[in-house]
C-alpha positions in Angstrom: 121.4 83.9 81.3 118.2 85.8 82.1 116.6 84.4 85.2 113.2 84.8 83.6 114.3 81.9 81.4 113.9 79.5 84.3 110.5 80.6 85.5 107.1 80.0 84.1 106.1 82.9 81.8 103.5 85.4 83.2 100.6 86.5 81.0 99.0 84.9 78.1 99.5 84.9 74.3 95.8 85.6 73.4 95.0 89.3 73.9 91.2 88.6 74.1 89.4 89.9 77.2 89.3 87.3 79.9 86.5 86.5 82.5 88.4 88.1 85.4 88.8 91.3 83.5 85.0 91.5 82.8 84.2 90.8 86.5 86.7 93.2 87.9 85.7 96.0 85.4 82.2 95.7 86.7 83.4 95.8 90.3 85.6 98.9 89.6 82.5 100.6 88.2 80.4 99.6 91.2 82.9 100.9 93.7 83.4 104.2 91.8 79.6 104.8 91.9 79.5 104.1 95.6 82.4 106.5 96.4 81.1 109.5 94.4 80.2 112.4 96.7 77.3 114.6 95.7 78.4 118.0 97.1 75.6 120.2 95.8 72.2 119.6 94.1 70.1 122.7 94.1 66.6 122.4 92.8 67.1 118.7 92.5 68.8 119.2 89.1 70.2 115.7 89.3 69.4 113.1 88.2 68.9 113.9 84.6 66.4 112.2 82.3 67.5 109.5 79.9 68.3 110.9 76.5 68.9 114.4 77.8 70.8 116.8 75.6 73.9 118.1 77.3 76.9 120.2 76.3 80.1 118.7 77.7 83.2 120.8 78.5 86.5 120.5 80.4 89.6 118.4 80.1 88.1 115.5 82.0 85.3 115.1 79.4 87.8 113.5 77.0 90.9 113.0 79.1 89.3 111.6 82.2 91.9 110.9 84.9 91.5 107.4 86.2 94.2 107.7 88.8 97.4 109.5 89.8 100.9 109.2 88.3 104.0 107.4 89.4 104.3 104.0 90.9 100.5 104.0 91.6 99.6 104.2 87.9 97.9 101.0 86.6 98.0 100.2 82.9 94.4 99.1 82.1 93.2 97.7 78.8 90.9 100.6 78.2 89.9 103.8 79.9 86.3 104.8 79.4 86.2 108.6 79.5 83.1 110.7 80.5 82.2 111.4 76.9 82.1 107.8 75.9 80.2 106.9 79.1 77.5 109.5 78.4 77.2 108.5 74.8 76.9 104.8 75.7 74.1 105.8 78.2 72.1 107.6 75.5 72.9 111.3 76.2 72.9 113.6 73.2 76.1 115.6 73.2 75.5 119.0 71.6 79.0 120.5 71.3 81.1 118.0 69.4 83.1 120.7 67.6 84.4 122.0 70.9 85.4 118.6 72.0 87.3 117.9 68.8 89.1 121.2 69.0 90.0 120.5 72.6 91.4 117.1 71.9 93.8 118.6 69.3 94.8 121.3 71.8 95.4 118.7 74.6 97.5 116.4 72.3 99.7 119.3 71.2 100.2 120.3 74.9 101.1 116.7 75.7 103.8 116.7 73.1 105.3 119.9 74.4 105.3 118.4 77.9 107.2 115.3 76.7 109.8 117.5 75.1 110.1 119.4 78.4 110.6 116.1 80.4 113.3 114.9 78.1 115.1 118.3 78.2 114.9 118.1 82.0 116.3 114.6 82.0 119.3 115.7 79.9 119.9 118.5 82.4 119.7 116.0 85.3 122.2 113.6 83.7 124.9 116.0 84.9 123.9 115.1 88.5 123.8 111.8 90.4 120.2 110.6 90.7 119.6 107.2 92.1 116.1 107.0 90.6 117.5 107.9 87.2 117.3 111.3 85.4 114.2 110.4 83.4 112.1 109.3 86.3 113.3 112.4 88.3 112.5 114.6 85.3 109.1 113.0 85.0 108.3 113.7 88.7 109.6 117.2 88.5 107.8 118.3 85.4 104.1 118.5 86.0 101.8 118.5 83.0 99.6 121.6 83.0 96.2 120.6 81.6 95.0 123.2 79.1 91.6 124.8 79.7 90.2 124.9 76.1 88.7 127.7 74.1 85.6 129.7 75.0 82.4 128.3 73.6 81.0 130.0 70.5 78.3 132.5 71.4 75.8 130.5 69.4 76.3 127.5 71.7 73.3 127.7 74.1 71.0 125.2 75.7 69.4 123.7 78.8 72.2 121.8 80.5 76.0 121.9 80.4 78.5 119.7 82.2 82.0 120.9 83.0 84.5 118.2 84.1 87.3 119.8 86.0 90.4 117.6 86.2 93.6 117.7 88.2 96.4 115.1 88.5 99.3 114.6 90.8 101.6 111.8 91.8 104.8 110.4 93.3 107.8 112.6 93.9 106.2 116.1 93.9 103.6 117.9 95.9 100.7 119.8 94.4 101.0 123.5 94.0 99.1 126.3 95.6 98.8 127.9 92.1 96.4 128.5 89.3 96.1 125.3 87.3 96.3 123.1 90.4 94.6 124.1 93.7 93.0 127.1 91.9 91.4 127.5 88.6 93.4 128.8 85.6 92.2 132.1 84.4 91.2 130.4 81.2 89.2 127.8 83.2 87.4 130.5 85.1 86.5 132.4 81.9 85.3 129.2 80.3 83.0 128.3 83.2 81.8 131.9 83.3 80.9 131.7 79.6 79.2 128.3 80.1 77.1 129.6 83.0 76.0 132.6 80.9 75.0 130.4 77.9 73.3 127.5 79.5 70.4 127.4 81.9 71.7 124.7 84.3 75.4 123.8 84.9 76.8 120.7 86.5 80.4 120.7 87.8 82.1 117.3 88.0 85.4 117.3 89.9 87.9 114.7 88.6 90.8 115.2 91.0 92.5 113.3 93.7 91.8 115.8 96.5 90.5 119.2 97.5 90.4 122.3 95.2 89.4 125.9 95.9 85.7 126.1 95.0 85.0 129.7 96.0 84.3 130.4 92.3 81.2 128.3 92.4 79.4 130.9 94.6 79.5 133.4 91.7 77.2 131.4 89.5 73.6 130.8 90.7 72.9 128.3 87.9 75.9 126.1 88.8 73.4 124.0 90.7 75.1 120.6 91.1 78.6 119.5 92.1 79.6 115.8 91.9 83.1 114.8 93.2 84.1 111.7 91.3 87.8 111.8 92.5 89.8 109.5 90.2 87.5 106.6 89.5 89.4 104.0 87.7 89.1 102.5 84.2 85.3 102.6 83.9 85.0 106.2 85.0 82.7 107.3 82.2 80.1 104.6 82.7 80.1 105.2 86.5 79.5 108.9 85.9 76.7 108.3 83.5 74.9 105.8 85.8 75.1 108.5 88.6 73.9 111.4 86.4 70.9 109.3 85.3 70.0 108.2 88.8 70.6 104.5 88.2 72.7 104.8 91.3 72.0 107.4 94.0 75.3 108.9 95.3 76.2 107.5 98.8 79.8 108.5 99.1 81.0 110.5 102.1 84.1 112.7 102.3 87.0 111.1 104.2 88.8 114.5 104.3 87.7 118.0 105.0 87.4 120.5 102.2 88.1 124.0 103.7 86.5 127.2 102.5 90.0 128.6 101.9 93.3 126.9 101.9 94.6 129.4 104.4 91.9 128.1 106.9 94.1 125.1 107.5 96.4 125.3 110.6 99.9 126.3 109.6 98.8 126.2 105.9 101.7 128.3 104.6 104.3 126.2 106.3 103.6 123.1 104.2 106.3 121.6 101.9 107.9 124.2 99.6 105.6 127.1 100.7 107.9 128.1 103.5 111.1 127.3 101.6 112.2 124.6 104.1 112.1 121.2 102.5 114.4 119.6 105.1 112.1 119.9 108.1 108.4 119.3 108.3 107.2 120.5 111.7 103.9 118.9 112.7 102.7 121.8 114.6 99.1 120.7 114.3 99.7 118.0 116.9 96.6 115.8 117.0 94.5 118.6 115.4 94.5 117.3 111.9 91.6 117.8 109.4 88.2 117.8 111.1 89.8 117.5 114.5 91.0 121.0 114.0 87.9 122.6 112.5 85.5 120.8 114.9 87.6 121.6 118.0 88.1 125.2 117.2 84.5 125.6 115.9 85.7 126.8 112.4 83.4 126.7 109.4 84.4 124.6 106.3 83.0 124.3 102.8 82.4 120.5 102.9 82.9 118.8 106.2 84.3 115.4 107.1 81.7 112.6 106.4 79.6 114.9 104.2 77.8 113.7 101.1 74.3 114.2 99.7 71.9 111.7 98.1 69.0 111.9 95.6 66.8 110.9 98.5 66.6 111.8 102.1 67.2 109.8 105.3 66.3 110.0 108.9 68.7 108.6 111.5 67.6 107.7 115.1 69.8 106.2 117.8 67.7 103.4 119.3 70.1 102.0 121.8 73.5 102.1 123.4 74.8 99.0 125.2 78.0 97.7 126.8 79.4 94.2 126.5 82.7 93.8 128.4 84.9 96.6 126.9 82.8 96.9 123.7 80.2 99.7 123.3 77.5 99.2 120.6 75.4 102.0 119.3 72.2 101.0 117.3 71.1 103.5 114.7 67.9 103.1 112.8 68.2 104.5 109.3 65.0 105.2 107.2 64.7 106.4 103.6 62.2 109.2 104.0 62.1 110.1 100.3 59.4 109.0 97.9 61.2 108.4 94.6 64.8 107.1 94.9 66.4 104.2 96.6 69.8 104.7 98.2 72.3 103.9 100.9 73.3 105.9 104.0 76.1 105.8 106.4 75.8 105.9 110.2 78.8 107.7 111.8 79.5 107.6 115.5 81.8 110.1 117.2 82.8 110.5 120.9 83.7 113.6 122.9 86.2 112.7 125.6 86.7 114.5 129.0 89.1 117.4 128.8 90.0 118.2 132.4 93.5 116.8 132.4 94.9 116.1 128.9 93.7 118.4 126.1 92.0 116.6 123.3 90.1 117.0 120.1 86.4 117.9 120.7 85.2 114.8 118.9 86.7 111.8 117.1 85.3 109.1 114.8 85.0 105.8 116.6 82.9 103.7 114.2 80.7 103.6 111.2 78.4 101.3 109.2 76.6 101.5 105.9 73.1 100.4 105.0 72.1 98.2 102.1 70.1 99.8 99.4 66.9 101.2 101.0 63.7 101.8 99.0 61.5 104.8 99.9 60.0 104.1 103.3 62.4 101.2 104.1 64.5 101.2 107.2 67.5 99.3 108.6 69.1 99.2 112.0 72.9 99.5 112.0 75.0 98.4 114.9 78.2 100.4 115.3 80.6 99.0 117.8 83.8 100.4 119.3 86.2 99.4 122.1 86.6 101.5 125.2 90.3 101.4 124.7 90.0 103.3 121.4 88.9 106.3 123.5 92.2 106.4 125.3 94.7 109.3 124.8 98.5 109.0 124.9 99.9 110.7 128.0 103.6 111.5 127.3 104.4 112.2 130.9 103.0 108.9 132.1 104.2 107.0 129.0 100.8 105.3 128.8 97.5 105.2 127.1 94.9 106.7 129.5 91.1 106.9 129.8 90.3 110.0 131.8 87.7 110.1 134.5 84.5 111.9 133.4 81.7 111.9 130.8 82.2 110.7 127.3 79.5 112.0 124.9 78.3 109.8 122.1 77.2 111.4 118.8 75.5 109.7 115.9 74.6 111.0 112.4 75.2 110.8 108.7 78.1 113.3 108.9 80.2 115.0 111.6 78.2 118.2 111.2 74.8 116.7 111.8 75.9 114.1 114.4 73.6 114.5 117.3 74.2 113.8 121.0 72.8 110.3 121.7 74.0 109.3 125.1 77.0 109.1 127.4 79.5 106.9 129.2 80.6 107.9 132.7 83.9 106.7 134.0 84.5 106.8 137.7 88.3 107.1 137.7 91.3 107.4 135.5 92.5 104.2 133.9 95.8 103.3 132.3 94.8 101.0 129.4 98.3 100.2 128.3 101.8 100.9 129.6 104.4 101.4 126.9 108.0 102.5 126.4 108.8 105.9 124.8 109.2 105.7 121.0 110.6 108.2 118.5 111.0 110.9 121.1 111.6 114.3 119.4 115.1 115.7 119.7 113.8 119.2 120.1 111.0 121.0 121.7 107.7 120.9 119.7 105.8 124.1 119.4 102.5 122.3 119.1 98.9 123.6 118.7 96.7 123.0 121.7 93.0 123.1 122.2 91.2 126.3 123.2 89.7 125.1 126.5 87.0 127.9 126.5 85.7 126.7 123.1 85.8 123.0 124.1 84.0 123.8 127.4 81.3 125.7 125.5 80.8 122.9 123.0 80.7 120.2 125.7 78.4 122.2 128.0 75.8 122.3 125.2 75.1 118.6 125.8 76.5 117.9 129.2 73.5 119.6 130.8 71.1 117.2 128.9 72.8 113.9 129.8 69.9 113.0 132.2 67.5 112.9 129.3 69.6 110.4 127.3 71.0 106.9 127.8 74.0 106.8 130.1 76.3 103.9 131.0 78.4 103.9 134.1 81.9 102.5 133.7 84.0 101.3 136.6 87.8 101.8 136.2 88.3 98.5 138.1 86.7 96.6 135.3 89.1 97.8 132.6 92.4 95.9 132.4 95.9 97.3 131.7 97.9 95.8 128.9 101.6 95.3 129.7 104.1 94.9 126.8 107.2 92.9 126.8 110.0 94.6 124.8 112.8 92.9 122.9 111.0 89.6 123.3 112.0 88.2 119.9 113.9 85.0 120.4 115.0 82.6 117.7 113.7 79.2 118.8 116.3 76.6 118.1 113.7 73.9 117.3 112.1 76.0 114.6 112.2 74.2 111.2 112.3 77.4 109.2 115.2 78.7 111.4 117.1 75.5 110.8 116.7 76.0 107.1 117.9 79.6 107.4 121.0 78.6 109.4 121.9 76.0 106.8 122.3 78.7 104.1 125.7 80.2 103.4 126.5 83.8 104.4 126.4 84.8 100.8 122.9 83.4 100.3 121.7 85.1 103.5 123.0 88.5 102.3 121.2 88.1 99.0 117.9 87.2 100.8 118.1 90.4 102.9 117.7 92.4 99.7 115.8 92.3 96.5 117.4 90.4 93.6 119.4 92.2 90.9 121.7 91.3 88.0 124.7 93.1 86.7 122.5 94.6 84.1 119.9 96.1 86.5 122.0 97.1 89.5 120.4 100.6 89.2 117.6 100.3 91.7 114.9 101.0 89.1 111.7 102.4 90.5 108.6 100.3 89.8 110.1 98.0 87.2 113.0 96.1 88.7 111.5 92.7 88.4 112.0 90.3 85.5 110.2 87.1 86.4 107.0 89.1 85.9 107.9 91.9 83.5 106.9 95.3 84.8 106.8 94.2 88.4 108.5 96.3 91.0 111.1 93.7 92.1 111.6 90.2 93.2 113.4 88.3 96.0 116.6 86.3 95.3 116.5 82.9 93.7 119.8 82.0 95.4 118.3 79.4 97.6 115.5 77.9 95.5 117.0 74.5 95.6 117.2 74.6 99.4 113.4 75.5 99.6 113.3 79.3 99.6 111.0 80.3 96.8 111.3 83.5 94.6 108.7 86.1 95.4 107.5 88.8 93.0 106.4 92.3 94.2 104.1 94.6 92.3 103.0 98.1 92.9 99.6 99.4 93.7 97.4 100.7 95.2 94.7 101.2 92.5 95.4 97.7 91.0 98.3 95.5 90.1 100.9 97.5 88.2 102.5 95.5 85.4 103.2 96.3 81.8 100.4 95.3 79.4 102.6 93.3 77.1 106.2 92.1 76.6 108.2 90.3 74.1 110.0 87.0 74.1 112.9 86.6 71.7 115.0 83.5 71.2 113.4 82.1 74.3 114.3 85.0 76.5 111.9 87.6 77.9 112.8 91.1 76.9 112.5 93.2 80.0 111.2 96.7 79.3 113.4 99.7 80.1 112.3 102.4 82.5 111.4 104.6 79.5 109.0 101.9 78.3 107.4 101.5 81.7 106.5 105.1 82.6 102.8 105.6 81.8 102.8 102.7 79.3 105.8 104.1 77.4 104.6 107.6 76.7 108.2 108.9 77.1 109.9 106.1 75.2 112.1 107.3 72.3 113.2 104.7 69.9 112.0 101.5 68.3 110.7 98.7 70.6 112.3 95.3 70.1 110.0 92.8 68.3 110.3 89.3 69.6 109.1 85.9 68.5 106.1 85.9 70.9 104.0 88.6 72.6 102.6 87.9 76.0 99.8 90.0 77.6 99.2 91.1 81.2 96.0 93.0 81.5 95.3 94.3 84.9 92.3 96.3 86.3 92.6 100.0 87.1 90.4 100.4 90.1 89.4 103.7 91.8 92.1 105.4 93.9 92.4 104.9 97.6 90.6 108.2 98.5 87.5 107.2 96.6 87.5 103.7 98.1 87.5 105.3 101.5 84.6 107.5 100.5 82.4 104.4 100.1 82.5 103.9 103.9 81.7 100.4 102.9 83.8 97.7 104.4 82.3 94.9 102.3 83.2 96.8 99.1 86.7 97.3 100.5 87.1 93.6 101.1 85.7 92.7 97.7 88.1 95.1 96.0 91.0 93.4 97.9 89.8 90.0 96.8 89.8 91.1 93.2 93.4 92.3 93.6 94.3 89.0 95.1 92.8 87.2 92.1 94.9 89.2 89.7 98.0 88.6 91.8 97.3 84.9 91.5 96.8 85.2 87.8 100.3 86.7 87.3 102.3 85.1 90.1 102.7 88.1 92.4 103.1 87.5 96.1 103.5 91.0 97.6 101.2 93.8 96.6 102.9 97.1 97.5 99.7 98.6 98.9 97.5 99.9 100.4 98.9 103.4 100.9 97.6 104.7 104.2 99.4 107.8 105.2 97.3 110.6 106.8 96.1 113.3 104.5 97.7 116.1 106.7 97.5 118.7 104.0 95.5 118.7 100.7 98.6 119.6 98.7 100.4 116.3 99.3 101.2 114.9 95.9 100.1 111.3 96.8 96.9 112.0 98.8 94.9 110.3 96.1 96.6 107.0 97.0 95.8 107.5 100.7 92.5 107.0 102.4 91.8 109.8 104.8 92.8 112.5 107.2 91.4 110.1 109.9 93.4 107.2 111.2 90.3 105.0 112.0 89.1 105.1 108.4 92.7 104.6 107.1 93.2 101.6 109.4 89.8 100.0 108.8 90.1 100.4 105.0 93.5 98.9 104.9 92.4 96.0 107.2 89.5 95.0 105.0 91.4 95.4 101.8 94.1 93.2 103.3 91.5 90.6 104.4 90.3 90.5 100.8 93.8 90.2 99.2 95.0 87.6 101.8 91.9 85.4 101.3 93.8 84.4 98.1 96.5 81.8 99.0 100.0 83.1 98.9 99.0 86.7 98.3 99.7 89.6 100.7 99.5 93.3 101.2 102.3 95.7 102.0 100.9 98.6 104.0 102.8 101.8 103.4 104.5 104.3 103.8 105.4 103.8 107.4 105.5 106.5 108.7 104.8 110.3 108.3 105.2 110.3 104.5 103.1 113.5 104.4 105.3 115.4 101.9 106.6 114.4 98.5 108.9 117.3 97.8 112.3 116.1 99.1 110.6 113.0 100.4 114.0 111.2 100.8 115.5 113.9 103.0 112.7 115.6 104.9 112.6 115.2 108.7 109.1 114.8 110.1 109.4 116.5 113.5 106.4 115.7 115.8 105.4 114.8 119.3 105.2 111.3 120.4 101.5 111.8 121.1 100.8 112.9 117.6 102.8 110.1 116.1 100.9 107.5 118.2 97.4 108.9 118.0 97.4 110.1 114.4 100.2 109.0 112.2 100.8 105.4 113.2 97.3 104.6 114.6 96.0 103.5 111.2 98.9 101.1 110.8 98.2 99.8 114.3 94.6 99.2 113.5 95.4 97.4 110.2 97.9 95.2 111.8 95.7 94.2 114.7 92.7 93.6 112.5 94.3 91.8 109.6 98.0 91.0 110.0 99.2 92.2 106.6 102.0 90.2 105.1 104.3 93.2 105.0 105.0 96.8 105.9 107.0 99.2 103.7 108.9 102.0 105.5 108.9 105.5 104.2 111.8 107.5 102.8 111.7 110.3 105.3 113.2 110.7 108.7 111.1 110.7 111.8 112.5 112.9 114.6 115.9 112.7 113.1 116.1 109.0 112.2 115.4 107.5 108.8 112.2 105.5 109.1 113.9 102.5 107.5 116.7 102.5 110.1 114.3 103.4 113.0 114.3 100.6 115.7 111.4 102.2 117.5 109.2 102.2 114.4 110.3 98.8 113.0 110.5 96.8 116.2 109.2 98.6 119.3 105.9 99.7 117.9 105.1 97.1 115.3 106.4 93.9 116.8 106.6 94.5 120.6 103.4 96.6 121.0 101.2 95.5 118.0 102.4 91.9 117.6 103.1 92.3 113.9 104.1 88.9 112.4 105.1 89.8 108.9 108.0 91.3 106.9 109.1 94.9 106.9 110.8 96.2 103.8 112.2 99.5 102.6 110.9 101.7 99.9 112.9 101.5 96.7 116.5 102.9 96.9 116.1 104.1 100.5 119.6 102.9 101.3 121.2 104.4 98.3 120.9 108.1 99.3 123.9 108.4 101.5 125.5 107.1 104.7 122.7 108.1 107.1 120.5 105.2 106.0 122.1 101.8 105.3 121.2 98.2 104.5 122.8 97.0 107.8 121.0 99.8 109.7 117.8 98.4 108.3 118.4 94.9 109.5 119.5 96.1 112.9 116.3 98.1 113.2 114.1 95.1 112.3 113.6 96.1 108.7 114.0 92.7 106.9 114.2 93.3 103.2 116.2 96.1 101.5 114.6 96.9 98.1 115.1 96.7 95.3 118.6 95.5 96.1 121.9 96.7 94.8 125.5 95.6 95.1 126.3 98.5 97.5 123.7 97.0 99.9 125.4 93.7 99.9 128.8 95.4 100.4 127.4 97.3 103.4 125.9 94.2 105.0 129.1 92.3 104.6 131.2 95.2 106.0 129.1 95.5 109.1 129.1 91.7 109.7 132.9 91.8 109.4 133.3 94.7 111.8 130.8 93.4 114.3 128.3 96.2 113.9 125.8 93.6 112.6 125.3 90.1 114.1 124.5 86.9 112.3 121.5 86.5 114.6 120.1 89.8 113.3 120.5 88.5 109.7 119.0 85.1 110.6 116.0 87.0 112.1 115.3 88.9 108.9 115.6 85.9 106.6 113.5 83.8 108.9 110.7 86.4 108.7 111.0 86.5 104.9 110.9 82.7 104.7 107.7 82.5 106.8 106.0 85.0 104.5 107.2 83.2 101.3 105.8 79.9 102.6 102.3 81.2 103.2 
């Protein structure tokens, strides 16, 4: 019998748009507009006048990309493309013939791509692929977006818009090639022709991350560049509002855009560029993104925290104060323009002493965003940070240390214009936290270090002026040292939940340590292994429902709740869609869908991608987004949302950067924390922050070993997770596929227990990514439970066999199993 038979059906029978859809669509539009980054606006070309005549070119005009591919793809009711958005806003589109021709070209290219995917899938059937040959083929066969024909010579006018689109997704990294990071030759020729035939040209970038923009320097009349990222289902209306000035852009970059890709440190060693997909050497150390460019005084095209507005702002630091271990910087922000209202971000950075432990020149320590300010209006923002956030990890001392000396405080609207505002002076070194070593590398790390001459030059520019600015003296004796207790987890015998766990049979306990599966779906399907809520990622076992252990449904994110839009019920049984029917809403499905007696609908909202949400620099918007996600989880009976994705954007070619927030761990951690607060304000709903940790590469993601120093791991790659846990206690963490210094993340005790539970006091569930334990003997279900990884997903018979075998041979204890099931039960009862 299908287990969905015994559960309340998800979805509704009436396909009409419902109130939550209308509210969340409006929110998606609002967040998109707030995260758009205006990169260039020469001669104040933007905003345009209402009713303007424009010619519209580029793939993104018609085929606007709302979000990336893979498990992060959300199936919205309707996607509003840029063309529709502009038409609805009253723009007069002057080149309809070109757009019609392009649509035919695109559709034909899409059909050829589908044939290529199926051919690749047939080829892969000869091999053993846990994810299935079709999903593997889908990931390995990128769709090359066609450029379109050159405009007819007679097509001329005042203003043209080119929407440059790029897509990427799970399972494959972007390519340092034309058609991805670089323009296709045809795209270049098309833009060249447009710039010769139109007086003013606007470039809209519809992509999940950085592209090479050197070509823009060739065309003086390419006056405006608007980066809209991948803005969700109401993309077109959000773009139109911004072009018309109904909203002034206030987004700021959360990742650096280099002048040239090769400007990045160790650029040509990333992913498949050096031919080694088994090892990813994190030679950058802590110098990731702006930390590298700022510390080595290297120019960039668009820097961290950068973003223009239709108006201008003046920022002045009006005060710096200390309360206990919290420093607060007050920044007065004034709209100095005379026409447009807008929002601005105050960003605070600190430069730490460099005499003992080399460090980045400056790092972000806090930020805040204004309300909408009318011309002449001002607002004082208070940006606070903890002294402990300034500590660096000293590997030799195995401790977090605040170094004696002068800490420079900088405030501004971007890293580049952040001005020296004051200082903190510490009278002696302080150990802020003593820890045990974790994930120590098994080989020597050839790591980049700061150039002390450059750092000294940069610091001397303001150190000589500290007497003219506010300065706060800090006494080391006033700062306490945190001591951690390791291995402190103890199963309290008087715990009611533990008593319930111990009353269950061994067979039930084994089932609860993994996701649920049936004989029919023991294949570890990616993204569609659940049947209680069709299209969900998976569910927990119903083996102990009568004893009081509820079933829990898990659904993918992070740009919304990923479910299928509709499913059929036949003879009282829900027809669970196949993987082919699930990928991109069934675009690769071949055959005739089964028609049931009843159709049920599950319409979810496709919100902007994680990168764009981070670009809002607005914690209120982040929390509101999370609350909307929670409301849709409640609507469909989902408990675990498999998001946010919060890995560090180490390199712009990472295939899943669009899902992730930033190159900076503070933004990643704060964004995840506020999204989590929003989701978990809805009863019984929780986030699953992922992919923990060092999932910086998609090519060979299941086999690559991230090789890095303990300092880089702690300061950069796990710091965001630490912040999210301490600020919001997410319901769950998902481990990554990759190894970290030779040990699979899912089987890594240091990651799953020592850092998360012993040092950060994580109270929730840790789960694997899908099929992590089905790749070979180096990562097993029993190894997960031993490490403190509680839930093996999506669950297969081989996982049960492995758990039983290790219980039988003594390699796994019943107390370790009790511990995992106890944690799961606590989460399921929230």
